[in-house]
N, C-alpha and C positions, 0 to 999 in steps of 0.2 A: 554652855547651858547649865552645867552642873553648878558652876560658881554663881550663876545668876539665880539659882534656886529652882530651876526647871530642868532637871536631868532628863536626858534622852538616850535611847539605845542608838547603836551605830546605824541600824536600819532606819530608825526614826530621823536621825540627822540627815541621812542620805535623802530621805523623802522630803525633808524640809528644803534642802538645797535644790532638789529637782523641781520643787514647786515654783521657785523664782529664778532658776537658772535658764536665762533666755538663750544663751549661746551654746547650751548643752556641753560645756567643758568640764562639768563636775565640780566647779569652783564658783564662788560668789565674788563678783567684782563689786566695787563700791556702789555702782549704779544699781546692781541687782540687790544689794543689801538694802538700799534705800527703797527699793520696790516693796520690801516687806511692809514698811510703814505706809506706803501708798495703798497697798492692798488692805491693810488693817483699817485704815481710815475709810476706805470704800466699802468695808464690810464683806470683802471677798475671801476672808480667811475663816476656816471652820473654827468655832470657839474652842474646841479641844485640841487644835493643832499646836505643834511646838512653835510655829511662827507666830501664832496669835499670842501665845504665852510670852515669847520674846518681845513682841511689840508692847504688850502691857507692862512688862517689867522695865522697859526702857523708854516709855513715852512720857512726855511732858507737854502740857498745853501752854504754848508761848503766849496765847491771848490772855490767859489768866495770870501767869507769873512773870511775863515779860522776858526779854532777851537775857537780862542779867540773871533772872531766876532760872532760866533754862541752862545757862552757863554753870551756875552753881549746882544745879541738879546733876549735870553730867560730870562735873569735877568731883562731886561727892561720890558718884558711882565709880569713877576711876580710882579714887582713894580707897573705897571699900574693896574693890577688886584687887588693888595692890596689896592691901593688908592681908587678904586671904591667901595670896600666893606666897608661901614660905620660901619658895625657890627663886623668886624674882630677884631678891637682893644678891643671892649667891650667883645667879647668872650674870647680873650686872657687874659684880666684882670680878668674875672670870673674864668678862669682856674687857673690862678696864685693865686687868692684868695682861691680857693678850695684846691690847693696844700699847701698853707701856713696853712690853717685850719687843714688839715690832719697832717701836720708836728707838729703843736701845740698839736693836740689831741694825737699823738704818744708820744710826749715829756711828756705831763701831765700823760699819762698812765704809762710811764716808771718811772716817779717820784713817782707815787702812789705805784707802785710795789716795789720800793726801800724802801719807808716808811712802807709798809705793811710787808716787810721782817723783819723789826726791831721787830715786835710783834710776830714773829713765834719762 
């Protein structure tokens, strides 16, 4: 929410989740996330609620801009969020490094097993 420009307190975020958390597990499933937009469209969200802010920040009228326009809107949002996250590239690099190390480890193990098979 902070990255989207609508920062919330921890308590505020918990209240937002509770508002659409149908199975009371304290988490939002994709279906429950989409419920935010359904409630916003139906006018069931308080104007000053964090969920209403979220819906406004991320809504696009497909009837006006078309499917391609909506696609471009969300891709632009993703790019904007990616730019703001200075740690994202570092995390991606760490994940790639870990993956490379795992692949090397597996390859070394395979080579060892092949060499060990010679002595059996």
